[in-house]
C-alpha positions, 0 to 999 in steps of 0.5 A: 530496507527502509521506506526511504530506499523503497520509495526512492527505487520506485521513483527512479523506475518511474513507478507510480505508487500510493499509500493506504492503511491496513492492507492486511492488518485491521488495526487502524489505530496503530498501523503504518501505511503501506505503499501500493504499486498498481501492476494490473487489472483483472475482471471485476464482478458485476457489482464493481467496476474495477478489480485492480492488482497491486504490489503491496509493500508493508512496513513496520514502524512506530504507531501513528497518531491521527487520521492521515499517513505519517510515514517515516523514512525509517519505517522498515520493509516487512513484507512484499505481497500481491494485493487485489482491491475491488473498486467502484463497487455498489 
């Protein structure tokens, strides 16, 4: 499935999502941005204010140039996984 279809489905279901680079892969220079849809929050350790739980939609596509998200409608969905993100940490 391509990015356009995934994001159209999320919007049709009124699911808010955001984009983030390099959820699992640490190759910041060529990674394709992932879509993250928040599904919950669990108890955070004392040094963080939030421990959010997301569904991460990981895509493959042509390497990106520049610092921002340059998603392409033709990016292909590679994997869907649960992703936990500590936020508001000291």
